[in-house]
C-alpha positions in Angstrom: -10.9 9.3 -14.4 -12.5 12.2 -12.3 -15.7 12.0 -14.0 -15.9 8.2 -13.8 -15.6 8.6 -9.9 -18.6 10.8 -9.6 -20.6 8.1 -11.2 -22.6 5.5 -8.7 -20.0 2.9 -9.2 -17.1 5.2 -8.9 -18.7 6.4 -5.5 -19.2 3.1 -4.3 -15.6 2.2 -5.4 -14.2 5.5 -3.6 -15.9 4.9 -0.6 -14.4 1.4 0.1 -11.2 2.5 -0.9 -11.0 5.6 1.7 -12.1 3.2 4.3 -9.2 1.0 3.4 -6.8 3.7 3.4 -7.6 5.4 6.3 -7.2 1.9 8.3 -3.7 1.2 6.6 -1.8 4.2 7.0 -2.9 5.4 10.3 -0.6 3.3 12.1 2.4 3.7 9.9 5.2 5.7 11.4 8.0 8.1 10.1 8.6 11.6 8.5 8.1 11.9 4.8 5.1 10.4 2.7 4.0 10.7 -0.8 0.6 9.9 -2.6 1.0 9.5 -6.4 -2.3 10.4 -8.3 -6.2 10.4 -7.8 -6.7 13.7 -5.9 -10.2 12.7 -5.5 -9.0 10.7 -2.6 -6.8 12.0 0.5 -5.3 8.7 0.9 -2.9 10.2 3.5 -6.0 11.6 5.7 -5.2 9.5 8.9 -1.5 9.4 8.6 0.4 11.6 11.1 3.7 12.0 9.4 4.9 15.6 9.5 5.7 15.8 5.9 3.1 14.6 3.2 3.0 15.5 -0.5 0.6 14.9 -3.2 2.3 14.3 -6.5 0.3 14.4 -9.9 1.6 13.8 -13.5 1.3 16.4 -16.1 -2.0 15.0 -17.9 -3.6 14.7 -14.4 -2.8 18.1 -13.1 -4.4 19.3 -16.3 -7.6 17.8 -15.9 -8.1 18.0 -12.1 -8.8 21.2 -10.2 -7.1 20.3 -7.2 -3.8 21.9 -6.7 -1.0 19.2 -6.2 2.2 19.7 -4.2 4.2 18.9 -7.2 3.9 17.6 -10.9 6.1 14.7 -11.7 7.2 11.9 -13.9 6.2 9.1 -11.9 8.9 6.7 -13.6 11.6 9.5 -12.4 10.5 10.7 -9.0 12.2 13.9 -7.8 13.4 12.4 -4.4 16.9 11.0 -3.3 17.0 7.4 -2.7 15.9 5.8 0.6 14.2 9.4 1.6 10.6 8.4 1.8 9.1 6.3 4.7 5.8 5.7 2.9 4.3 6.0 -0.6 0.6 5.4 -1.7 -0.5 4.4 -4.9 -4.1 4.7 -5.7 -4.7 3.4 -9.0 -1.3 5.1 -9.9 0.2 2.0 -11.7 -2.9 0.8 -13.9 -3.2 4.8 -14.9 0.8 4.7 -15.9 2.2 3.8 -19.3 4.9 1.7 -17.5 3.8 0.6 -14.2 6.8 -1.6 -13.4 9.1 1.1 -13.8 6.7 3.4 -11.8 7.2 0.5 -9.0 11.1 0.4 -9.1 11.0 4.2 -9.0 9.0 3.8 -5.7 11.5 1.0 -4.4 14.3 3.4 -4.9 12.9 6.4 -2.7 11.7 4.1 -0.2 13.9 3.8 3.1 14.9 0.3 4.3 11.5 -0.8 5.9 9.7 1.9 4.1 6.2 0.8 3.2 3.9 1.2 -0.1 0.5 0.9 -0.4 -1.2 0.1 -3.6 -4.7 0.0 -4.9 -5.9 -1.5 -8.4 -8.8 -2.7 -10.1 -9.2 -6.4 -10.4 -9.6 -7.6 -14.1 -10.6 -11.0 -12.4 -13.8 -9.7 -11.3 -17.5 -9.1 -12.5 -16.3 -5.4 -13.5 -13.3 -6.9 -15.3 -15.2 -9.1 -17.2 -17.8 -6.1 -18.0 -15.1 -4.1 -19.2 -13.5 -7.0 -21.5 -17.0 -7.5 -23.3 -17.5 -3.4 -23.4 -13.8 -3.4 -25.0 -15.1 -5.8 -28.0 -18.3 -3.8 -28.5 -16.7 -0.4 -28.3 -14.3 -1.5 -31.2 -17.5 -2.0 -33.1 -19.0 1.4 -32.3 -21.8 -0.4 -30.3 -21.2 0.6 -26.9 -19.4 2.5 -24.2 -16.6 1.3 -21.6 -17.7 0.4 -18.0 -14.5 1.5 -16.4 -11.9 4.1 -17.4 -9.9 2.9 -20.0 -6.5 4.7 -18.9 -4.4 1.8 -18.9 -3.8 -2.0 -18.8 -5.4 -3.7 -15.3 -2.8 -5.4 -13.4 -3.9 -8.9 -11.7 -3.1 -9.6 -8.3 -0.6 -12.3 -8.5 1.1 -10.5 -11.3 1.6 -7.5 -9.0 2.7 -9.8 -6.1 5.1 -11.3 -8.4 6.4 -7.8 -9.4 6.6 -7.0 -5.7 8.6 -10.0 -4.8 11.4 -9.3 -7.5 11.7 -5.9 -5.9 12.4 -7.1 -2.7 9.1 -6.0 -1.4 7.3 -8.5 1.1 3.5 -8.4 1.1 2.2 -7.8 4.7 -1.5 -7.5 4.1 -3.9 -7.8 1.2 -7.6 -7.4 0.8 -10.5 -7.3 -1.7 -13.5 -5.4 -2.0 -16.5 -4.2 -4.0 -18.1 -7.4 -5.2 -21.8 -5.9 -6.5 -22.5 -6.6 -10.1 -21.1 -4.2 -12.6 -24.5 -1.8 -12.7 -24.5 1.8 -13.6 -27.2 3.0 -11.5 -27.5 3.7 -7.9 -30.5 1.7 -7.4 -29.5 -1.6 -8.8 -25.9 -1.3 -6.7 -27.9 -0.8 -3.4 -30.1 -3.6 -4.2 -27.2 -6.1 -4.2 -25.6 -4.7 -1.3 -26.1 -8.1 0.3 -23.0 -9.3 -2.4 -20.4 -7.6 -0.4 -20.5 -9.7 2.8 -21.3 -12.8 0.8 -18.2 -12.1 -1.5 -16.2 -11.3 1.4 -16.7 -14.7 2.8 -17.0 -17.3 0.0 -15.5 -15.7 -3.3 -12.8 -12.9 -2.0 -10.5 -13.0 -4.9 -13.3 -12.0 -7.0 -13.7 -8.6 -5.5 -13.6 -5.8 -8.3 -10.5 -3.8 -6.4 -7.9 -5.3 -4.4 -5.6 -3.3 -1.9 -2.0 -4.4 -1.1 0.5 -3.0 2.1 4.1 -4.2 1.4 7.2 -3.2 3.2 11.0 -2.8 1.4 13.3 -5.5 2.4 17.0 -4.9 2.2 19.5 -7.9 2.2 22.3 -7.5 4.6 20.2 -5.0 7.1 20.2 -6.4 10.3 18.6 -4.6 13.6 21.2 -4.4 16.3 18.7 -3.3 18.9 18.4 -6.5 20.8 22.1 -7.5 20.8 22.9 -4.0 22.0 20.2 -4.3 24.9 21.6 -7.6 25.9 24.9 -6.3 26.4 23.5 -3.3 28.6 22.0 -6.0 30.5 25.1 -7.6 31.1 27.3 -4.7 32.0 24.5 -3.8 34.6 24.6 -7.3 36.2 25.2 -7.0 39.7 28.9 -8.2 40.7 29.0 -11.3 42.9 30.1 -10.5 46.2 32.3 -13.4 48.1 30.9 -15.1 50.9 32.4 -13.7 54.1 31.6 -17.2 56.4 33.1 -19.1 53.4 36.4 -16.9 53.4 36.8 -17.1 57.2 36.4 -21.0 57.3 39.2 -21.2 54.4 41.4 -18.9 56.6 40.9 -21.0 59.9 41.8 -24.4 57.9 45.0 -23.0 56.5 45.9 -21.7 60.1 45.1 -25.2 61.6 
């Protein structure tokens, strides 16, 4: 995977994802944030939480020169339940043998209202189509794959269904990288106009998609507004009796 991100399409994809992560995580607040995988991209760079970790699987740690904060199995994270405020998954689901279990584990370690940010390659794109065609030729020994062959690519709507079943609510989503599946820098630059055109006319066919979701917990209700309302009632001024009205009543009773 690291070698692919050093190719022209890999650098093009990484630049778009870096901008999306920087924008998404900069305004997410809390104390503890975790990035799973892809050390080539610092997905928590603009986040201001005091405690941030990079976790890699054993296979990723053996391939990359970056020293992670911890080596972990994504399906059994070494964190307590409801202990993290943010988890980012840059291609971590599609590079995992059991992406659904990984997502369930992320739900376990996130606090209520905690957020998960996910980035995945889109199988319903020009890049996805070329990858499927390349698979056929690759089995016949006639060519190489265009994208990394590390796992199954997860469709956008399929991932949204997984999130919904795990009580996540999607806050924002976006697509990017509409240029054709070229391998050379020259041809990718020639078709840079397709990014603006694709964003306007066929957004869901971008080569990569990006999702920000929040963990919702049933039965958890904020008491802030009710407490503030009660406080306002307690601080309301006590009405004072009208003196003139009281004197008029006393004179009437004497007569």
